[in-house]
C-alpha positions in Angstrom: 138.9 118.6 70.3 137.1 118.2 66.8 137.0 114.3 67.3 135.3 114.8 70.6 132.7 116.9 69.2 132.2 114.6 66.2 131.6 111.6 68.7 129.4 113.9 71.1 127.2 114.9 68.0 127.0 111.3 66.6 126.0 109.9 69.9 123.3 112.7 70.5 121.8 112.2 67.2 121.7 108.2 68.0 120.1 109.1 71.2 117.6 111.2 69.7 116.6 108.6 67.0 116.5 105.9 69.5 114.0 108.0 71.7 111.9 108.8 68.6 111.6 105.1 67.8 110.8 104.2 71.4 108.1 106.9 71.3 106.6 105.4 68.0 106.6 102.0 69.5 104.8 103.1 72.5 102.1 104.9 70.6 101.6 101.7 68.4 101.2 99.7 71.5 98.9 102.0 73.1 96.9 102.0 69.8 96.8 98.1 69.7 95.6 98.2 73.2 92.8 100.5 72.6 91.6 98.3 69.5 91.6 95.5 71.9 89.8 97.2 74.6 87.1 98.1 72.1 86.4 94.4 71.6 85.7 93.6 75.3 83.3 96.6 75.9 81.4 94.4 78.8 83.8 95.2 81.8 81.4 93.6 84.6 81.9 89.9 83.2 84.0 87.7 85.3 87.7 87.6 84.1 89.0 84.8 82.1 85.7 83.4 81.1 84.3 82.9 77.8 81.4 85.3 76.9 79.0 82.5 76.5 79.8 80.9 79.9 76.4 80.7 81.6 77.2 77.9 84.2 76.9 79.6 87.7 79.1 77.0 89.2 81.8 77.6 86.6 81.6 81.4 87.3 81.7 80.7 91.2 84.8 78.4 90.9 86.6 81.0 88.6 85.9 83.7 91.0 87.1 81.7 93.9 90.5 81.0 92.0 90.9 84.6 91.2 90.4 85.7 94.8 92.7 82.9 96.0 95.3 84.2 93.5 95.0 87.7 94.7 95.2 86.6 98.4 98.3 84.7 97.8 99.9 87.5 96.0 98.8 90.1 98.5 100.4 87.9 101.3 103.5 87.6 99.3 104.1 91.4 98.9 106.1 93.5 101.4 104.1 95.4 103.7 104.6 99.1 104.3 103.2 99.4 107.7 106.0 97.4 109.4 
């Protein structure tokens, strides 16, 4: 009975330690994402284009590519209204 209690306590301690490490890693990940998001304050610019992209044709083509990608992804996703 004592051996089972020792195993139970040691597994519980390991689970608490691993949960704490996971929590710390998650907080660090969120902090890194927050620091990255401060670099990109201009949210209304087109995705995946450099900040100095001024060519309207390049912007238009990139938008068309993004829309086509989203349409393919939406078409391949399962529908909930069937």
